[in-house]
C-alpha positions in Angstrom: -25.6 -3.5 4.6 -24.0 -2.3 7.9 -20.2 -1.7 7.8 -18.0 -4.4 9.2 -15.7 -3.7 12.1 -11.9 -3.9 11.8 -9.8 -5.9 14.2 -7.0 -4.0 15.9 -3.5 -5.1 15.0 -3.0 -5.9 18.7 -5.7 -8.5 18.5 -3.9 -10.4 15.8 -0.7 -12.2 16.6 1.5 -13.0 13.5 3.2 -16.4 13.7 6.2 -17.8 11.8 5.8 -17.7 8.0 5.6 -15.2 5.2 4.3 -12.2 7.2 6.0 -13.2 10.4 9.3 -13.2 8.6 8.6 -9.7 7.2 7.4 -8.3 10.5 10.5 -9.6 12.1 12.6 -8.0 9.4 10.8 -4.7 9.9 11.3 -4.7 13.7 14.9 -5.9 13.7 16.4 -4.4 10.6 14.2 -2.0 8.6 13.1 0.3 11.4 16.6 0.7 12.9 18.1 1.2 9.4 15.5 3.9 8.6 16.2 5.7 11.9 19.8 5.9 10.8 18.8 7.2 7.4 16.6 9.9 9.0 19.6 10.9 11.0 21.9 10.9 7.9 24.0 8.0 9.2 23.9 5.8 6.1 27.1 6.4 4.0 26.4 7.2 0.4 22.6 7.5 0.9 20.7 10.6 -0.1 20.6 13.0 2.8 17.4 13.3 4.8 17.9 16.0 7.5 14.4 15.2 8.7 15.4 14.7 12.4 17.8 17.7 12.3 15.0 19.9 10.8 12.9 19.1 13.9 15.8 19.8 16.2 16.3 23.2 14.6 12.6 23.9 14.9 12.7 22.9 18.6 15.7 25.2 19.2 18.0 22.3 20.0 20.2 22.9 17.1 21.2 25.7 14.7 21.4 25.7 10.9 19.1 25.8 7.9 16.2 23.7 6.9 17.1 21.0 4.3 14.9 18.9 2.0 11.3 19.1 1.0 8.7 21.0 3.0 7.1 17.6 3.8 10.2 16.1 5.5 8.4 15.8 8.8 6.2 13.1 7.4 9.1 10.7 7.1 9.6 11.0 10.8 5.9 10.5 11.4 5.7 7.3 9.4 8.8 6.0 11.1 7.3 6.5 14.5 4.2 4.7 13.4 6.3 1.8 12.0 8.3 1.7 15.3 5.1 1.6 17.3 3.9 -1.5 15.4 7.3 -3.1 15.8 7.3 -2.5 19.6 3.8 -4.0 19.8 4.8 -7.0 17.8 7.9 -7.6 20.0 5.7 -7.2 23.1 3.3 -9.8 21.8 6.2 -12.2 21.5 7.3 -11.4 25.1 10.3 -9.3 23.9 11.6 -5.8 24.1 14.1 -3.6 22.2 15.2 -0.9 24.7 17.3 0.9 22.0 14.3 1.1 19.7 12.1 2.3 22.5 14.5 5.0 23.4 14.8 6.2 19.7 11.0 6.3 19.4 10.5 8.1 22.7 13.2 10.6 21.6 11.5 11.2 18.3 8.2 11.8 20.0 9.8 14.2 22.5 11.4 16.0 19.6 8.1 16.5 17.8 6.7 17.9 21.1 9.6 20.2 21.5 9.1 21.5 18.0 5.4 22.2 18.6 4.6 25.9 18.9 2.6 27.4 21.8 -0.7 27.2 20.0 -0.2 23.5 19.0 1.1 24.1 15.4 3.8 21.7 14.2 5.7 21.9 10.9 9.5 22.3 10.8 9.6 23.9 7.4 7.3 26.8 8.3 8.9 27.1 11.8 12.4 27.4 10.3 12.5 28.2 6.6 9.2 30.1 6.1 8.4 31.8 9.4 5.3 33.8 9.3 3.9 32.1 6.2 1.8 29.4 8.0 -1.3 28.3 6.0 -0.4 30.6 3.1 0.4 27.9 0.5 -2.0 25.0 1.1 -1.7 23.9 -2.5 2.0 22.9 -2.2 2.9 23.5 1.5 2.0 20.0 2.8 1.3 21.4 6.2 -1.8 19.4 6.8 -0.3 16.4 5.0 2.5 16.3 7.6 0.1 16.8 10.4 -2.1 14.0 9.2 0.9 11.5 9.2 1.8 12.7 12.7 -1.8 12.1 13.8 -1.7 8.6 12.4 1.5 7.9 14.2 0.1 9.2 17.5 -2.9 6.9 17.2 -0.7 3.9 16.4 1.6 4.8 19.3 -1.4 5.1 21.7 -2.8 1.8 20.5 0.5 0.0 20.8 1.7 1.4 24.2 -1.5 2.9 25.8 0.7 6.0 26.5 -1.0 9.3 25.8 2.1 11.4 25.5 2.2 11.6 21.7 -1.6 11.6 21.4 -1.9 14.6 23.7 0.7 16.5 21.6 -1.4 15.8 18.4 -4.7 16.7 20.1 -3.3 20.2 20.7 -2.3 20.3 17.0 -5.8 19.3 16.0 -7.2 22.1 18.1 -4.9 24.5 16.2 -6.2 23.1 12.9 -9.8 23.3 14.0 -9.3 26.9 15.0 -8.0 27.8 11.6 -10.2 25.8 9.2 -14.0 25.6 8.7 -17.0 27.3 7.3 -17.4 29.6 10.3 -16.7 33.3 9.9 -13.0 34.1 10.2 -11.8 30.7 9.3 -10.1 29.5 6.1 -12.2 27.6 3.6 -9.1 25.7 2.5 -7.7 22.2 2.4 -4.3 20.6 1.8 -3.0 20.0 -1.8 -2.0 16.5 -0.6 -4.9 14.7 1.0 -3.9 12.9 4.3 -5.4 15.0 7.1 -8.8 13.7 6.2 -8.2 10.0 6.8 -6.0 10.8 9.8 -8.9 12.7 11.5 -11.3 9.8 10.9 -8.8 7.5 12.5 -8.4 9.9 15.4 -12.1 10.1 15.9 -12.4 6.3 16.3 -10.0 6.6 19.3 -11.3 9.8 20.9 -15.0 9.7 19.8 -14.8 13.5 19.9 -17.4 14.9 17.5 -15.2 17.8 16.8 -12.7 15.5 15.1 -15.4 13.9 13.0 -16.8 17.3 12.0 -13.4 18.5 11.0 -12.7 15.3 8.9 -16.0 15.7 7.1 -15.3 19.4 6.5 -12.1 18.7 4.6 -13.9 16.1 2.5 -16.9 18.3 1.8 -14.8 21.4 1.0 -12.5 19.9 -1.7 -13.5 21.0 -5.1 -16.1 23.5 -4.0 -16.4 26.5 -6.2 -14.9 29.0 -6.3 -11.8 26.9 -5.7 -9.6 27.9 -2.7 -6.4 27.1 -4.6 -7.3 29.5 -7.4 -7.8 32.3 -4.9 -4.6 31.3 -3.1 -2.5 31.4 -6.3 -3.9 34.9 -7.1 -2.8 36.1 -3.6 0.6 34.6 -4.1 1.0 35.7 -7.7 2.1 32.2 -8.6 1.0 32.3 -12.2 -0.5 29.8 -14.6 -0.4 26.1 -13.7 1.2 23.5 -16.0 -1.5 21.5 -17.7 -0.5 18.4 -15.7 -0.9 20.3 -12.5 -4.4 21.6 -13.0 -7.0 21.2 -10.3 -7.6 17.5 -11.2 -4.0 16.9 -10.0 -5.3 17.6 -6.5 -8.7 15.9 -7.0 -10.2 19.4 -6.7 -11.7 19.9 -10.1 -15.2 19.3 -8.8 -16.9 18.5 -5.5 -16.2 14.9 -4.6 -19.8 13.8 -4.9 -19.6 14.8 -8.6 -16.4 13.0 -9.5 -16.5 9.7 -11.3 -12.9 8.9 -12.4 -9.5 8.5 -10.7 -7.6 11.6 -11.7 -4.4 13.4 -10.9 -1.6 12.4 -8.5 -2.1 8.7 -7.8 -1.0 8.8 -4.1 -3.0 11.9 -3.4 -6.1 10.3 -4.9 -5.7 7.0 -3.0 -5.4 8.8 0.3 -8.4 10.9 -0.4 -10.5 7.9 -1.5 -9.6 6.3 1.8 -11.1 9.3 3.6 -14.2 9.2 1.4 -14.7 5.5 2.4 -14.2 6.5 6.1 -16.9 9.2 5.6 -19.3 6.6 4.2 -18.6 4.3 7.1 -19.4 7.0 9.7 -22.8 7.8 8.2 -24.8 7.0 5.1 -24.2 9.5 2.3 -25.6 8.1 -1.0 -24.0 10.8 -3.1 -20.6 10.3 -1.7 -20.9 6.5 -1.8 -22.0 6.6 -5.4 -19.0 8.7 -6.4 -16.7 6.5 -4.4 -18.0 3.3 -6.1 -17.6 4.9 -9.6 -14.1 6.1 -8.9 -13.2 2.6 -7.6 -14.5 0.9 -10.8 -12.6 3.4 -12.9 -9.3 3.1 -11.0 -9.2 -0.7 -10.6 -11.0 -1.6 -13.9 -9.2 0.8 -16.3 -6.2 2.4 -14.6 -4.5 -0.3 -12.5 -1.5 -2.4 -13.5 -1.6 -6.2 -13.2 0.7 -5.8 -10.2 -1.7 -3.5 -8.4 0.4 -0.5 -9.2 -1.2 2.9 -9.9 0.0 6.0 -11.8 1.2 5.4 -15.3 3.3 8.5 -16.0 6.4 10.0 -14.3 5.5 13.6 -14.8 3.3 14.7 -11.9 3.2 11.0 -10.7 -0.3 10.8 -12.0 -2.9 8.8 -13.8 -3.3 9.5 -17.5 -6.3 8.1 -19.3 -8.2 4.8 -19.3 -6.1 1.7 -20.4 -2.9 3.8 -20.7 -0.6 1.4 -18.7 2.9 1.3 -20.3 5.3 -1.3 -18.8 8.7 0.2 -19.5 7.9 3.8 -18.5 5.5 3.0 -15.7 5.8 5.2 -12.7 3.8 2.9 -10.4 5.0 4.6 -7.1 5.2 2.3 -4.2 3.2 4.7 -2.1 0.4 4.5 -4.6 0.1 0.7 -4.2 0.2 1.2 -0.4 -2.6 3.8 -0.8 -4.6 1.3 -2.9 -4.3 -1.4 -0.1 -5.5 1.1 2.4 -8.4 2.2 0.2 -9.4 -1.4 -0.7 -9.4 -2.3 3.0 -11.8 0.5 3.8 -14.0 -0.5 0.9 -14.1 -4.0 2.4 -15.3 -2.6 5.7 -18.0 -0.5 4.0 -19.1 -3.5 1.8 -17.5 -6.9 2.6 -17.2 -8.2 -1.0 -14.2 -10.2 -2.2 -13.7 -8.0 -5.2 -12.1 -5.4 -2.9 -10.0 -8.1 -1.2 -8.8 -9.2 -4.6 -7.4 -5.8 -5.4 -6.0 -5.5 -1.9 -4.1 -8.8 -2.3 -2.9 -7.9 -5.8 -1.4 -4.6 -4.7 0.0 -6.0 -1.4 1.9 -9.0 -2.7 3.1 -7.3 -5.9 3.1 -3.5 -6.1 3.9 -2.9 -2.4 6.4 -5.6 -1.5 8.5 -4.9 -4.7 9.4 -1.6 -3.1 11.7 -3.1 -0.6 14.7 -5.4 -1.0 14.9 -8.8 0.7 17.3 -7.4 3.4 15.0 -4.4 4.1 17.8 -1.9 3.3 17.2 -0.9 -0.3 14.0 0.6 -1.8 12.2 1.3 -5.1 10.2 4.4 -5.5 9.2 3.4 -9.0 8.0 -0.1 -9.9 8.0 -0.7 -13.7 7.0 -3.9 -15.4 9.8 -4.0 -17.8 13.4 -3.0 -17.4 16.3 -2.9 -19.8 19.1 -1.1 -17.9 21.0 0.1 -21.0 17.9 1.6 -22.4 16.9 3.2 -19.1 20.4 4.8 -18.9 20.2 6.2 -22.4 16.7 7.6 -22.6 15.5 10.7 -20.9 11.9 9.4 -20.7 13.2 6.5 -18.7 15.3 8.4 -16.3 12.9 7.6 -13.4 13.3 3.8 -14.1 16.0 2.0 -12.1 17.1 -1.6 -12.1 18.6 -1.4 -8.6 17.0 -0.3 -5.4 18.3 2.8 -3.5 19.6 3.1 0.0 17.4 6.1 0.6 15.7 9.0 -1.3 15.7 12.7 -0.9 12.0 12.4 -1.2 11.7 9.3 1.1 7.9 8.8 1.4 8.0 5.2 0.3 10.5 3.4 2.6 8.8 4.3 6.0 5.4 3.8 4.3 6.3 0.1 3.5 7.5 -0.3 7.1 4.3 0.9 8.7 2.1 -1.2 6.4 4.0 -4.4 7.0 4.2 -3.6 10.7 0.4 -3.3 10.8 -0.5 -6.2 8.4 -2.5 -8.0 11.0 -5.0 -5.2 10.9 -5.7 -6.0 7.2 -6.6 -9.7 7.7 -9.9 -9.9 9.5 -13.2 -8.1 10.0 -16.3 -8.9 12.0 -19.8 -7.9 13.0 -22.4 -9.5 15.4 -23.2 -12.3 12.9 -20.0 -12.9 11.0 -16.2 -13.2 11.0 -14.5 -12.5 7.6 -11.0 -13.8 6.8 -9.8 -11.6 4.0 -6.1 -12.4 4.0 -4.5 -15.6 5.2 -1.8 -14.9 7.8 -0.3 -17.6 10.1 -0.9 -16.7 13.7 -4.1 -16.1 15.8 -6.9 -13.6 16.0 -9.2 -12.7 18.9 -12.7 -11.5 18.3 -15.0 -10.0 20.9 -18.0 -12.4 21.4 -20.4 -11.5 24.3 -18.6 -11.8 27.6 -15.6 -13.6 26.1 -13.7 -14.0 22.9 -13.7 -16.2 19.8 -10.1 -17.0 19.2 -9.0 -18.5 15.9 -5.5 -20.0 15.3 -4.3 -20.1 11.7 -1.7 -22.5 10.4 -0.7 -21.9 6.8 2.3 -21.5 4.4 0.2 -19.0 2.4 1.0 -17.4 0.0 3.5 -20.0 -1.0 1.0 -22.8 -0.6 -2.8 -23.0 -0.6 -3.6 -25.0 2.5 -5.1 -23.0 5.4 -6.0 -24.6 8.7 -8.1 -22.6 11.1 -8.7 -24.0 14.6 -11.1 -22.6 17.2 -9.1 -22.1 20.4 -11.8 -20.4 22.5 -15.4 -19.4 22.1 -17.7 -22.2 23.3 -21.1 -21.9 21.7 -20.3 -18.7 19.9 -22.6 -18.5 16.8 -20.9 -16.7 14.0 -20.7 -17.3 10.3 -17.1 -17.9 9.4 -16.6 -16.3 5.9 -13.4 -17.5 4.2 -12.3 -15.7 1.0 -11.9 -17.9 -2.0 -9.6 -15.9 -4.3 -10.6 -15.4 -7.9 -7.5 -17.1 -9.1 -8.6 -20.3 -7.3 -11.8 -20.5 -9.3 -12.9 -20.8 -12.9 -12.9 -23.7 -15.5 -10.9 -26.7 -14.3 -10.1 -24.9 -11.0 -11.6 -25.0 -7.5 -11.1 -25.3 -3.8 -11.9 -27.8 -1.1 -13.3 -27.2 2.4 -13.3 -29.5 5.4 -14.9 -29.2 8.8 -13.5 -31.5 11.5 -12.0 -33.7 8.8 -15.2 -34.1 6.8 -15.6 -32.6 3.4 -18.2 -29.9 3.1 -19.7 -31.1 -0.2 -21.3 -27.9 -1.5 -20.0 -24.9 0.5 -22.3 -21.9 0.6 -20.7 -19.1 -1.4 -21.6 -15.5 -0.8 -19.8 -12.6 -2.5 -16.7 -14.5 -2.9 -16.6 -16.1 0.5 -17.2 -19.7 1.6 -19.6 -19.6 4.5 -19.7 -21.9 7.5 -22.4 -20.9 10.0 -22.6 -22.8 13.3 -22.1 -22.7 17.1 -18.4 -23.1 17.4 -16.6 -25.2 20.0 -12.9 -25.2 21.0 -11.1 -27.8 18.9 -13.2 -27.3 15.7 -10.9 -27.4 12.7 -11.7 -25.8 9.3 -9.4 -26.7 6.4 -9.5 -24.7 3.2 -7.3 -25.7 0.3 -7.0 -23.3 -2.6 -5.9 -24.1 -6.2 -2.5 -22.6 -6.5 -1.7 -23.8 -10.0 0.0 -21.1 -12.2 -2.0 -19.6 -15.0 -1.7 -17.2 -17.9 -3.3 -13.8 -17.6 -4.3 -11.6 -20.6 -5.4 -7.9 -20.6 -8.4 -6.3 -22.0 -7.8 -5.4 -25.7 -8.1 -1.7 -25.0 -4.8 -1.9 -23.1 -2.6 -1.3 -26.1 0.7 -1.9 -24.3 -0.3 -5.5 -23.4 -2.6 -6.6 -26.3 -1.6 -10.0 -27.5 0.7 -10.5 -24.5 0.4 -12.7 -21.5 1.8 -12.8 -18.0 2.0 -15.6 -15.5 0.2 -15.6 -12.1 0.7 -18.2 -9.3 -1.6 -17.7 -6.3 -1.5 -14.0 -5.5 1.9 -13.5 -7.1 2.5 -12.0 -10.5 5.7 -13.6 -11.9 8.4 -12.0 -13.9 11.5 -13.1 -15.8 15.0 -11.9 -15.0 18.1 -11.8 -17.0 19.8 -13.8 -14.2 17.7 -16.8 -15.1 17.1 -16.4 -18.9 20.0 -14.4 -20.2 19.8 -11.0 -22.0 17.2 -10.1 -24.6 14.0 -10.9 -22.6 11.9 -9.2 -25.3 12.9 -12.1 -27.6 11.1 -14.7 -25.5 7.6 -16.0 -26.3 5.4 -18.2 -24.1 3.6 -21.4 -25.3 0.1 -21.2 -23.9 -0.3 -25.0 -24.3 2.7 -25.7 -22.1 2.3 -26.8 -18.5 3.7 -24.4 -16.0 6.0 -26.2 -13.6 6.4 -24.6 -10.2 8.9 -25.6 -7.4 10.0 -23.9 -4.2 13.4 -22.3 -4.4 15.8 -20.3 -2.3 18.0 -18.0 -4.4 19.9 -16.7 -1.5 17.5 -13.9 -0.6 15.0 -16.0 1.3 12.1 -18.4 0.4 10.9 -18.1 -3.2 9.6 -20.1 -6.0 10.7 -21.0 -9.5 8.2 -21.3 -12.4 9.1 -22.7 -15.8 7.0 -22.6 -19.0 7.8 -23.8 -22.4 8.3 -21.3 -25.2 10.7 -20.1 -27.8 13.3 -17.4 -28.3 13.9 -15.3 -31.5 17.4 -16.2 -32.8 19.6 -13.2 -33.5 20.6 -12.7 -37.1 24.2 -12.9 -38.1 26.4 -9.8 -37.8 25.9 -7.4 -40.7 22.3 -8.4 -41.4 20.1 -5.4 -42.6 18.1 -3.5 -40.0 14.9 -4.3 -42.0 14.3 -7.1 -44.4 11.8 -9.6 -45.8 12.9 -12.7 -43.8 10.7 -13.6 -40.9 12.4 -14.2 -37.6 13.8 -17.7 -36.8 13.2 -19.3 -33.4 14.7 -21.9 -31.0 12.8 -23.7 -28.2 13.5 -22.7 -24.7 12.2 -22.8 -21.1 11.2 -19.4 -19.7 12.0 -19.2 -16.0 10.1 -16.8 -13.7 10.1 -15.7 -10.1 7.7 -13.6 -8.0 7.7 -10.0 -9.3 8.1 -8.6 -5.8 11.5 -10.3 -5.5 13.1 -9.0 -8.6 16.4 -7.0 -8.4 17.7 -9.0 -5.4 20.5 -10.5 -7.5 22.7 -9.2 -10.3 21.7 -6.1 -12.2 19.9 -7.0 -15.4 16.7 -7.0 -17.4 13.3 -7.8 -16.1 10.0 -8.4 -17.8 6.4 -9.2 -16.8 4.4 -9.4 -20.2 5.4 -11.7 -23.1 4.3 -12.5 -26.6 2.7 -15.9 -27.0 3.2 -18.5 -29.7 
């Protein structure tokens, strides 16, 4: 099957509703707040110094480099998020001159920090002069460059200005001169994949075959023997690696066409698998496609949390083994869920099958959005599925777990990553080819698809994901013949569940279903109305028995949301709650003071605490009292008082 085409974020207008609210928050609050954080203007927040590092590299300021060697990437992701925000404001007929000035200033600063041959990286321009490309394993040079390339592409698409794009084209020329299989070039690649997917994205704008060739080089070279990283470490005299930081940490243990499991650092892996999918899209490669499919099945079928989170252990932020998914010590980095969304999207373009959209939705509405507070000014790096604040404060193996979001991080990869994803969410909703239009994610607003000499314009009215009714009206496209393919989520199907589909008010009695999509094929006319109603009733989910941490437990899902219990609604001791599988789950809309939400209640029971002085161990079984367990969407936890949180529960 030919790959589907993505619809630019500029061809999708987000209307009022779930995503419109969040895009507005990003444009009006998150992006300005993050610019202050990058300039160290947030009292009490961890210092960034990212902007100042670039100023020093540009010769506009004096001082020492501060922070991680990848600090430039925070600025890059911020520029990308700001570009999307400015595009969204422009689509609504609005401008933010202050934001535009800040973005233009950031781009000019990157250009000023660029060296004469096109190289950009403040750490190696300030703190490690003369050591360019000498520590690819840990230096993050190409990683930072990749994020800057992505930002430049977004800026060009949002504004049609080439000023940032031209800066980064000079940078790519520098990289192309340094890396490759030709004599005199390095046969290396970055320890943190990112340049690969960025180059594929750049190629789709420039159509310059050099950019495609360089992207393919970095994918093809990773894992080739002898390993570049081993030779580099020998030159540097670095010594032996920790067992958690062996070559699989970098996905470099074998050529990619030979890999079959998701290994190593979860974010690195997700970004690399995005590039593999891009490679497959740009030309058939059976070996690479087979490896990509096998890694996908392993990652999402054995190593993914129910929230769409990835990476189960704190040390090295990495995957461990199949079915090892602890709730209370989960690392589940926000960036890993963002990477999974990006990867799932590319898999959808390669092969439009709803199983990829299901994972995209799971990660997006749970693992990603949990990383940012309702006001957009506090962030989680780590997203556990169980929190007991007193335990987390007392135990060293829980020191990465927090029950409150942070104003900023010294390693601040996650906050601007969320901002850029939310800002570009329209680009993750639709795909098309000459015969079909796919609606993967239901977003209120409109979308315009090229169709011959005109456009097929669809207007979407929905309160999704809070409610399951989606109305799609054809606004333009007289006589356009396309199959409209509407995703019917897995949670809306199954015994006793279903969906309804209407066309111009008439029920479609037996909709054609293909690969998880309801299909309506016809010559469309302006005014045609399609109404899809999904079954949003809450349900219990259980894990496979191999998942030892969750065996015998259940969690609650309602629509795309995984729900959780908080101490604020249930009191302390959430581990003493049990759910009654026979109990109906009541759901109502709610506003807790941090925006629209929902409240779910299910019958259950609570273990009664024994009297003071009872023995630690004894022969008496626990006693219970009936209770109602109250739950909210997982992504909204920790927006109220500090306290316990739990996703998985024992059942009666």
